[in-house]
Gaussian input, Z-matrix of N, CA and C with variables (Angstrom, degrees):
# hf/3-21g

backbone

0 1
 N
 C     1     B1
 C     2     B2     1     A1
 N     3     B3     2     A2     1     D1
 C     4     B4     3     A3     2     D2
 C     5     B5     4     A4     3     D3
 N     6     B6     5     A5     4     D4
 C     7     B7     6     A6     5     D5
 C     8     B8     7     A7     6     D6
 N     9     B9     8     A8     7     D7
 C    10    B10     9     A9     8     D8
 C    11    B11    10    A10     9     D9
 N    12    B12    11    A11    10    D10
 C    13    B13    12    A12    11    D11
 C    14    B14    13    A13    12    D12
 N    15    B15    14    A14    13    D13
 C    16    B16    15    A15    14    D14
 C    17    B17    16    A16    15    D15
 N    18    B18    17    A17    16    D16
 C    19    B19    18    A18    17    D17
 C    20    B20    19    A19    18    D18
 N    21    B21    20    A20    19    D19
 C    22    B22    21    A21    20    D20
 C    23    B23    22    A22    21    D21
 N    24    B24    23    A23    22    D22
 C    25    B25    24    A24    23    D23
 C    26    B26    25    A25    24    D24
 N    27    B27    26    A26    25    D25
 C    28    B28    27    A27    26    D26
 C    29    B29    28    A28    27    D27
 N    30    B30    29    A29    28    D28
 C    31    B31    30    A30    29    D29
 C    32    B32    31    A31    30    D30
 N    33    B33    32    A32    31    D31
 C    34    B34    33    A33    32    D32
 C    35    B35    34    A34    33    D33
 N    36    B36    35    A35    34    D34
 C    37    B37    36    A36    35    D35
 C    38    B38    37    A37    36    D36
 N    39    B39    38    A38    37    D37
 C    40    B40    39    A39    38    D38
 C    41    B41    40    A40    39    D39
 N    42    B42    41    A41    40    D40
 C    43    B43    42    A42    41    D41
 C    44    B44    43    A43    42    D42
 N    45    B45    44    A44    43    D43
 C    46    B46    45    A45    44    D44
 C    47    B47    46    A46    45    D45
 N    48    B48    47    A47    46    D46
 C    49    B49    48    A48    47    D47
 C    50    B50    49    A49    48    D48
 N    51    B51    50    A50    49    D49
 C    52    B52    51    A51    50    D50
 C    53    B53    52    A52    51    D51
 N    54    B54    53    A53    52    D52
 C    55    B55    54    A54    53    D53
 C    56    B56    55    A55    54    D54
 N    57    B57    56    A56    55    D55
 C    58    B58    57    A57    56    D56
 C    59    B59    58    A58    57    D57
 N    60    B60    59    A59    58    D58
 C    61    B61    60    A60    59    D59
 C    62    B62    61    A61    60    D60
 N    63    B63    62    A62    61    D61
 C    64    B64    63    A63    62    D62
 C    65    B65    64    A64    63    D63
 N    66    B66    65    A65    64    D64
 C    67    B67    66    A66    65    D65
 C    68    B68    67    A67    66    D66
 N    69    B69    68    A68    67    D67
 C    70    B70    69    A69    68    D68
 C    71    B71    70    A70    69    D69
 N    72    B72    71    A71    70    D70
 C    73    B73    72    A72    71    D71
 C    74    B74    73    A73    72    D72
 N    75    B75    74    A74    73    D73
 C    76    B76    75    A75    74    D74
 C    77    B77    76    A76    75    D75
 N    78    B78    77    A77    76    D76
 C    79    B79    78    A78    77    D77
 C    80    B80    79    A79    78    D78
 N    81    B81    80    A80    79    D79
 C    82    B82    81    A81    80    D80
 C    83    B83    82    A82    81    D81
 N    84    B84    83    A83    82    D82
 C    85    B85    84    A84    83    D83
 C    86    B86    85    A85    84    D84
 N    87    B87    86    A86    85    D85
 C    88    B88    87    A87    86    D86
 C    89    B89    88    A88    87    D87
 N    90    B90    89    A89    88    D88
 C    91    B91    90    A90    89    D89
 C    92    B92    91    A91    90    D90
 N    93    B93    92    A92    91    D91
 C    94    B94    93    A93    92    D92
 C    95    B95    94    A94    93    D93
 N    96    B96    95    A95    94    D94
 C    97    B97    96    A96    95    D95
 C    98    B98    97    A97    96    D96
 N    99    B99    98    A98    97    D97
 C   100   B100    99    A99    98    D98
 C   101   B101   100   A100    99    D99
 N   102   B102   101   A101   100   D100
 C   103   B103   102   A102   101   D101
 C   104   B104   103   A103   102   D102
 N   105   B105   104   A104   103   D103
 C   106   B106   105   A105   104   D104
 C   107   B107   106   A106   105   D105
 N   108   B108   107   A107   106   D106
 C   109   B109   108   A108   107   D107
 C   110   B110   109   A109   108   D108
 N   111   B111   110   A110   109   D109
 C   112   B112   111   A111   110   D110
 C   113   B113   112   A112   111   D111
 N   114   B114   113   A113   112   D112
 C   115   B115   114   A114   113   D113
 C   116   B116   115   A115   114   D114
 N   117   B117   116   A116   115   D115
 C   118   B118   117   A117   116   D116
 C   119   B119   118   A118   117   D117
 N   120   B120   119   A119   118   D118
 C   121   B121   120   A120   119   D119
 C   122   B122   121   A121   120   D120
 N   123   B123   122   A122   121   D121
 C   124   B124   123   A123   122   D122
 C   125   B125   124   A124   123   D123
 N   126   B126   125   A125   124   D124
 C   127   B127   126   A126   125   D125
 C   128   B128   127   A127   126   D126
 N   129   B129   128   A128   127   D127
 C   130   B130   129   A129   128   D128
 C   131   B131   130   A130   129   D129
 N   132   B132   131   A131   130   D130
 C   133   B133   132   A132   131   D131
 C   134   B134   133   A133   132   D132
 N   135   B135   134   A134   133   D133
 C   136   B136   135   A135   134   D134
 C   137   B137   136   A136   135   D135
 N   138   B138   137   A137   136   D136
 C   139   B139   138   A138   137   D137
 C   140   B140   139   A139   138   D138
 N   141   B141   140   A140   139   D139
 C   142   B142   141   A141   140   D140
 C   143   B143   142   A142   141   D141
 N   144   B144   143   A143   142   D142
 C   145   B145   144   A144   143   D143
 C   146   B146   145   A145   144   D144
 N   147   B147   146   A146   145   D145
 C   148   B148   147   A147   146   D146
 C   149   B149   148   A148   147   D147
 N   150   B150   149   A149   148   D148
 C   151   B151   150   A150   149   D149
 C   152   B152   151   A151   150   D150
 N   153   B153   152   A152   151   D151
 C   154   B154   153   A153   152   D152
 C   155   B155   154   A154   153   D153
 N   156   B156   155   A155   154   D154
 C   157   B157   156   A156   155   D155
 C   158   B158   157   A157   156   D156
 N   159   B159   158   A158   157   D157
 C   160   B160   159   A159   158   D158
 C   161   B161   160   A160   159   D159
 N   162   B162   161   A161   160   D160
 C   163   B163   162   A162   161   D161
 C   164   B164   163   A163   162   D162
 N   165   B165   164   A164   163   D163
 C   166   B166   165   A165   164   D164
 C   167   B167   166   A166   165   D165
 N   168   B168   167   A167   166   D166
 C   169   B169   168   A168   167   D167
 C   170   B170   169   A169   168   D168
 N   171   B171   170   A170   169   D169
 C   172   B172   171   A171   170   D170
 C   173   B173   172   A172   171   D171
 N   174   B174   173   A173   172   D172
 C   175   B175   174   A174   173   D173
 C   176   B176   175   A175   174   D174
 N   177   B177   176   A176   175   D175
 C   178   B178   177   A177   176   D176
 C   179   B179   178   A178   177   D177
 N   180   B180   179   A179   178   D178
 C   181   B181   180   A180   179   D179
 C   182   B182   181   A181   180   D180
 N   183   B183   182   A182   181   D181
 C   184   B184   183   A183   182   D182
 C   185   B185   184   A184   183   D183
 N   186   B186   185   A185   184   D184
 C   187   B187   186   A186   185   D185
 C   188   B188   187   A187   186   D186
 N   189   B189   188   A188   187   D187
 C   190   B190   189   A189   188   D188
 C   191   B191   190   A190   189   D189
 N   192   B192   191   A191   190   D190
 C   193   B193   192   A192   191   D191
 C   194   B194   193   A193   192   D192
 N   195   B195   194   A194   193   D193
 C   196   B196   195   A195   194   D194
 C   197   B197   196   A196   195   D195
 N   198   B198   197   A197   196   D196
 C   199   B199   198   A198   197   D197
 C   200   B200   199   A199   198   D198

   B1=1.4432
   B2=1.5279
   B3=1.3392
   B4=1.4519
   B5=1.5237
   B6=1.3220
   B7=1.4582
   B8=1.5235
   B9=1.3155
   B10=1.4676
   B11=1.5266
   B12=1.3152
   B13=1.4642
   B14=1.5297
   B15=1.3062
   B16=1.4656
   B17=1.5283
   B18=1.3271
   B19=1.4694
   B20=1.5254
   B21=1.3272
   B22=1.4663
   B23=1.5266
   B24=1.3249
   B25=1.4721
   B26=1.5322
   B27=1.3147
   B28=1.4690
   B29=1.5238
   B30=1.3311
   B31=1.4590
   B32=1.5231
   B33=1.3266
   B34=1.4619
   B35=1.5209
   B36=1.3086
   B37=1.4594
   B38=1.5209
   B39=1.3154
   B40=1.4657
   B41=1.5190
   B42=1.3208
   B43=1.4645
   B44=1.5265
   B45=1.3403
   B46=1.4641
   B47=1.5269
   B48=1.3281
   B49=1.4660
   B50=1.5282
   B51=1.3117
   B52=1.4670
   B53=1.5223
   B54=1.3240
   B55=1.4590
   B56=1.5299
   B57=1.3073
   B58=1.4582
   B59=1.5172
   B60=1.3011
   B61=1.4561
   B62=1.5202
   B63=1.3186
   B64=1.4517
   B65=1.5097
   B66=1.3304
   B67=1.4535
   B68=1.5244
   B69=1.3139
   B70=1.4522
   B71=1.5235
   B72=1.3128
   B73=1.4520
   B74=1.5237
   B75=1.3520
   B76=1.4674
   B77=1.5295
   B78=1.3116
   B79=1.4592
   B80=1.5281
   B81=1.3327
   B82=1.4634
   B83=1.5282
   B84=1.3243
   B85=1.4633
   B86=1.5212
   B87=1.3044
   B88=1.4530
   B89=1.5222
   B90=1.3154
   B91=1.4593
   B92=1.5254
   B93=1.3280
   B94=1.4559
   B95=1.5298
   B96=1.3288
   B97=1.4593
   B98=1.5225
   B99=1.3128
   B100=1.4647
   B101=1.5291
   B102=1.3301
   B103=1.4617
   B104=1.5184
   B105=1.3271
   B106=1.4551
   B107=1.5230
   B108=1.3290
   B109=1.4534
   B110=1.5237
   B111=1.3075
   B112=1.4537
   B113=1.5345
   B114=1.2972
   B115=1.4568
   B116=1.5228
   B117=1.3225
   B118=1.4554
   B119=1.5255
   B120=1.3172
   B121=1.4596
   B122=1.5295
   B123=1.3237
   B124=1.4536
   B125=1.5235
   B126=1.3137
   B127=1.4582
   B128=1.5204
   B129=1.3233
   B130=1.4596
   B131=1.5132
   B132=1.2849
   B133=1.4510
   B134=1.5201
   B135=1.2983
   B136=1.4585
   B137=1.5209
   B138=1.3436
   B139=1.4541
   B140=1.5259
   B141=1.3288
   B142=1.4570
   B143=1.5229
   B144=1.3280
   B145=1.4561
   B146=1.5239
   B147=1.3389
   B148=1.4629
   B149=1.5185
   B150=1.3393
   B151=1.4576
   B152=1.5199
   B153=1.3290
   B154=1.4589
   B155=1.5238
   B156=1.3313
   B157=1.4554
   B158=1.5191
   B159=1.3356
   B160=1.4580
   B161=1.5268
   B162=1.3269
   B163=1.4588
   B164=1.5243
   B165=1.3251
   B166=1.4664
   B167=1.5241
   B168=1.3278
   B169=1.4605
   B170=1.5206
   B171=1.3355
   B172=1.4590
   B173=1.5270
   B174=1.3140
   B175=1.4606
   B176=1.5253
   B177=1.3247
   B178=1.4568
   B179=1.5307
   B180=1.3342
   B181=1.4648
   B182=1.5164
   B183=1.3377
   B184=1.4584
   B185=1.5209
   B186=1.3365
   B187=1.4557
   B188=1.5193
   B189=1.3287
   B190=1.4678
   B191=1.5314
   B192=1.3306
   B193=1.4552
   B194=1.5137
   B195=1.3157
   B196=1.4552
   B197=1.5207
   B198=1.3299
   B199=1.4592
   B200=1.4636
   A1=111.09
   A2=116.04
   A3=120.06
   A4=111.34
   A5=117.53
   A6=120.74
   A7=112.11
   A8=117.03
   A9=120.52
   A10=109.79
   A11=116.40
   A12=120.93
   A13=110.81
   A14=117.74
   A15=121.58
   A16=110.54
   A17=117.25
   A18=120.98
   A19=111.02
   A20=117.43
   A21=120.87
   A22=110.27
   A23=117.44
   A24=120.97
   A25=110.90
   A26=117.32
   A27=120.66
   A28=110.54
   A29=117.11
   A30=120.07
   A31=111.04
   A32=117.42
   A33=121.24
   A34=111.98
   A35=116.58
   A36=120.92
   A37=111.38
   A38=117.30
   A39=121.25
   A40=110.19
   A41=117.64
   A42=121.22
   A43=110.86
   A44=117.12
   A45=120.45
   A46=110.98
   A47=117.19
   A48=119.90
   A49=111.27
   A50=117.16
   A51=120.65
   A52=112.95
   A53=117.45
   A54=120.69
   A55=114.49
   A56=118.29
   A57=121.15
   A58=112.42
   A59=115.16
   A60=121.06
   A61=108.53
   A62=115.74
   A63=120.09
   A64=113.03
   A65=116.83
   A66=119.69
   A67=111.06
   A68=114.87
   A69=120.83
   A70=109.18
   A71=116.98
   A72=122.10
   A73=110.57
   A74=117.24
   A75=120.09
   A76=113.53
   A77=117.96
   A78=120.30
   A79=111.33
   A80=117.53
   A81=120.51
   A82=112.17
   A83=116.87
   A84=120.55
   A85=109.38
   A86=115.49
   A87=120.94
   A88=109.24
   A89=116.86
   A90=119.96
   A91=111.97
   A92=117.03
   A93=119.27
   A94=112.75
   A95=117.32
   A96=120.87
   A97=110.02
   A98=117.28
   A99=119.59
   A100=110.51
   A101=118.22
   A102=120.60
   A103=114.59
   A104=118.03
   A105=118.31
   A106=112.48
   A107=117.77
   A108=120.52
   A109=110.57
   A110=117.82
   A111=122.23
   A112=108.39
   A113=115.82
   A114=121.64
   A115=108.38
   A116=116.93
   A117=121.39
   A118=112.48
   A119=118.06
   A120=120.56
   A121=111.29
   A122=116.97
   A123=120.06
   A124=112.84
   A125=118.05
   A126=121.43
   A127=108.32
   A128=116.41
   A129=121.14
   A130=108.76
   A131=115.35
   A132=119.54
   A133=108.49
   A134=115.84
   A135=121.10
   A136=109.72
   A137=117.60
   A138=120.75
   A139=111.31
   A140=117.65
   A141=120.50
   A142=110.81
   A143=116.24
   A144=119.74
   A145=110.90
   A146=117.18
   A147=120.78
   A148=110.74
   A149=117.06
   A150=120.34
   A151=111.10
   A152=117.34
   A153=120.89
   A154=110.44
   A155=116.99
   A156=119.95
   A157=110.94
   A158=117.21
   A159=121.00
   A160=110.67
   A161=116.25
   A162=120.17
   A163=110.17
   A164=117.36
   A165=120.66
   A166=110.97
   A167=117.11
   A168=121.07
   A169=110.22
   A170=116.47
   A171=120.34
   A172=110.63
   A173=116.84
   A174=120.95
   A175=110.88
   A176=116.53
   A177=120.58
   A178=111.60
   A179=116.48
   A180=119.13
   A181=111.32
   A182=117.97
   A183=120.92
   A184=109.95
   A185=116.68
   A186=120.03
   A187=112.26
   A188=117.07
   A189=120.09
   A190=111.14
   A191=118.76
   A192=120.65
   A193=111.37
   A194=118.55
   A195=122.35
   A196=111.74
   A197=116.63
   A198=120.03
   A199=108.73
   D1=-38.98
   D2=179.19
   D3=-60.83
   D4=-41.92
   D5=-177.55
   D6=-67.70
   D7=-34.30
   D8=177.47
   D9=-65.45
   D10=-46.18
   D11=179.00
   D12=-63.86
   D13=-42.40
   D14=178.75
   D15=-62.94
   D16=-39.55
   D17=179.00
   D18=-65.61
   D19=-40.03
   D20=179.08
   D21=-63.99
   D22=-45.54
   D23=178.68
   D24=-64.88
   D25=-41.14
   D26=179.49
   D27=-63.94
   D28=-42.36
   D29=178.40
   D30=-62.00
   D31=-43.86
   D32=178.91
   D33=-62.20
   D34=-41.14
   D35=179.08
   D36=-64.96
   D37=-46.07
   D38=179.87
   D39=-65.08
   D40=-42.02
   D41=179.23
   D42=-60.63
   D43=-44.58
   D44=179.28
   D45=-66.45
   D46=-40.43
   D47=178.96
   D48=-61.04
   D49=-36.90
   D50=-178.11
   D51=-79.16
   D52=-40.80
   D53=-170.89
   D54=-115.32
   D55=-6.62
   D56=-176.83
   D57=-78.36
   D58=158.99
   D59=179.82
   D60=-139.25
   D61=147.68
   D62=179.38
   D63=-103.77
   D64=8.45
   D65=-179.31
   D66=-78.45
   D67=143.45
   D68=177.38
   D69=-71.51
   D70=125.92
   D71=-177.41
   D72=-89.98
   D73=150.86
   D74=-178.80
   D75=-58.05
   D76=-35.05
   D77=-177.63
   D78=-70.67
   D79=-16.52
   D80=-178.72
   D81=-88.15
   D82=-8.80
   D83=-179.12
   D84=-85.10
   D85=128.97
   D86=179.39
   D87=-84.01
   D88=138.14
   D89=-179.26
   D90=-73.56
   D91=-20.10
   D92=179.75
   D93=-97.77
   D94=7.75
   D95=178.19
   D96=-75.24
   D97=147.96
   D98=177.10
   D99=-59.94
   D100=144.16
   D101=-175.54
   D102=-63.05
   D103=-26.02
   D104=-179.23
   D105=-73.53
   D106=-20.05
   D107=177.28
   D108=-80.65
   D109=-38.44
   D110=-176.93
   D111=-103.25
   D112=68.41
   D113=-179.59
   D114=-113.21
   D115=111.07
   D116=-177.66
   D117=-62.37
   D118=-26.07
   D119=-178.22
   D120=-67.28
   D121=-27.22
   D122=-178.11
   D123=-89.23
   D124=-9.79
   D125=-178.39
   D126=-84.07
   D127=118.85
   D128=176.93
   D129=-130.27
   D130=155.61
   D131=177.33
   D132=-92.65
   D133=166.78
   D134=178.64
   D135=-62.10
   D136=-38.94
   D137=179.76
   D138=-63.26
   D139=-40.00
   D140=178.69
   D141=-64.52
   D142=-39.58
   D143=178.91
   D144=-65.60
   D145=-41.42
   D146=178.30
   D147=-63.48
   D148=-42.24
   D149=178.82
   D150=-62.98
   D151=-40.45
   D152=-179.95
   D153=-65.93
   D154=-42.85
   D155=178.60
   D156=-63.85
   D157=-40.42
   D158=178.39
   D159=-63.61
   D160=-41.35
   D161=179.11
   D162=-65.43
   D163=-40.50
   D164=178.55
   D165=-63.80
   D166=-42.69
   D167=179.77
   D168=-64.67
   D169=-43.84
   D170=179.44
   D171=-62.95
   D172=-40.71
   D173=179.30
   D174=-64.88
   D175=-41.24
   D176=178.57
   D177=-64.43
   D178=-40.59
   D179=-179.32
   D180=-68.58
   D181=-34.67
   D182=176.92
   D183=-66.77
   D184=-41.67
   D185=179.07
   D186=-65.64
   D187=-37.10
   D188=-179.05
   D189=-71.41
   D190=-29.99
   D191=178.05
   D192=-75.06
   D193=-23.27
   D194=179.02
   D195=-75.52
   D196=-24.07
   D197=-178.08
   D198=-72.73

């Protein structure tokens, strides 16, 4: 019984990892929410944050080599 339950949880985890998304969907936004909470400009994905950090690090290393 334990192995069946473990397999079900493992399948759910793998399925979510492959097809899940952490982006806020339009249907989840409340129309009566304050506008500063539902601001699309502030919503970023983890990949966008990683790319920005990588770009910042690369820019810093280029600047330090110029000195």
